[in-house]
N, C-alpha and C positions, 0 to 999 in steps of 0.2 A: 504494500500500500504506500508506495513512495510518490504517488501522484494524487493530488486532490481533485482531479478532473471528474466531470459528471458522466463520462463514457469510458469504456475500456477499448483498447486497441490490441489486435493480435495480427502479427505479420504472417501472411500465408504464402508469400513468394517474395522474390527480390524486388518486384515492382507492384505488389499489392498487399494491403492490410485491410482488415475489416474493423469497423468501429461499431460497438454495440452500446446502447443505452436503454434505460427504463426509467420512466417518470410517470407518477400518478399522484393525484391529490383530490381533496374535497373541493366542491364548487367555490369559485372566487367571484362569480357574478351570478345574477338571478336568471339570466336567459340561458336555457339549456343548450341551444345551438351555439351561442357564443362561447359557452364553457367548453364544448367539444373542440371548437376551433383553437381556443387558447391552449388547451391541454396538448393538442397535436403540434401546434407551433412551438410550444415549450420543449417537447420531446425532440422534434426535428432540429431545434437550435443547438442541442448538445452535439449532434453530428457535424453541423456547419461550424460550430465553434472550434472543433478540432481539425478543421480543414477538409472534411470529408463531404461526400455526396450521398445523401440518404437514398435507399432503394426499396426497402421493404419495412413494413410495420405490422405489429400485432396489438390488438386492443386488450386492455386490462380494465375490468369493470367489477365494482362492488355495488350492488343495487338493492335497496330496500323494497322488495316486491309488495310487501304488505302495507307500506306507507305511501308509495308513489305509483302513479299510473305509468304503465310501460311506454306510453307515448313520449314521456320525458326522456327516457333512455334512447328512444329512436331519434329524437332531436339531437341529443348529445353525440350519438354515433354519426349522424349525418354531418354535423359540424366538423367532427374530426376527419371524416372521409373527404369532405370538400377541401379541407386544408391540405390533406395528403395529395389530392389530385392536383392542386396548385403547384406542389413541389415535385410532381411526377413520381410519386411514391406509391407502391402497390400494397394494399392491405391484404395480408396473406393468412390471417387468422386472429386468434385471441383466446381469452379465457374470461369467464364471468362467474361470480359467486354471489349468493344472496348475502347481504350484509345489512347491519343496522344503519349504516351511514353510506351515503352515495360517494363513490370514488370513481374517477375515470383517468385513464392515461394510456400511454403506449410504450411498447418496446420497439425501438427502431434500429435497423442495421444499415450501415453505409460502407462505402469504400474510400480509401485514400492511398496515395503512394506513400510508402514508409518514410521517405525523405521529406514529405510535406505535412507530417502530423504536427499540429499545433497543440501545445500543452501549456498549462499555467506556468510551468517551469521554463519553457523555451520561447514564450511569446515576447515580442519586442514592441516597444512603443511605436505606433504607426501601423502595425499589422491590422489589416481589415478583417473583421469577423461579423457574422450575423447577417450577411446579405442573403436573404431568403428569396428564392424566385417568386415573383408575383406579389411580393410585399413591398410596401413603401417604408422600408426600415433598413437602416444600416448603422452599425455601431463601430466607433473607432476605439480600440483598446489602448489605454494609456497607463498601464501599471507602472 
């Protein structure tokens, strides 16, 4: 655990490594669709932050079936799916459990050249991160 990054990197060849992350949390907004979009963008950003390109994702859901209508979950999933489509990422599966508290997030897998991995240890002032396709968002890291 020598790196405090939000994703793990595993080199699979001289010119390719995979980046994997998982992120999920309770709602931070009242709108289910927006919550799904935010959760997906948050998970995708971990891959982008390390210099990678996300390719696949899997949903993670904890849902209180006895307290909430299933239509809420459908809206959350649709928000996440729409955000994945913006980034050209394929949803390949997921897992859900009944829970007392609503939770949603994704596991995302991406690819990066091993020489281009950005970590909190090797990032330099001026390195650009966070440029997500289709988003009007870009962040300059100035640690």
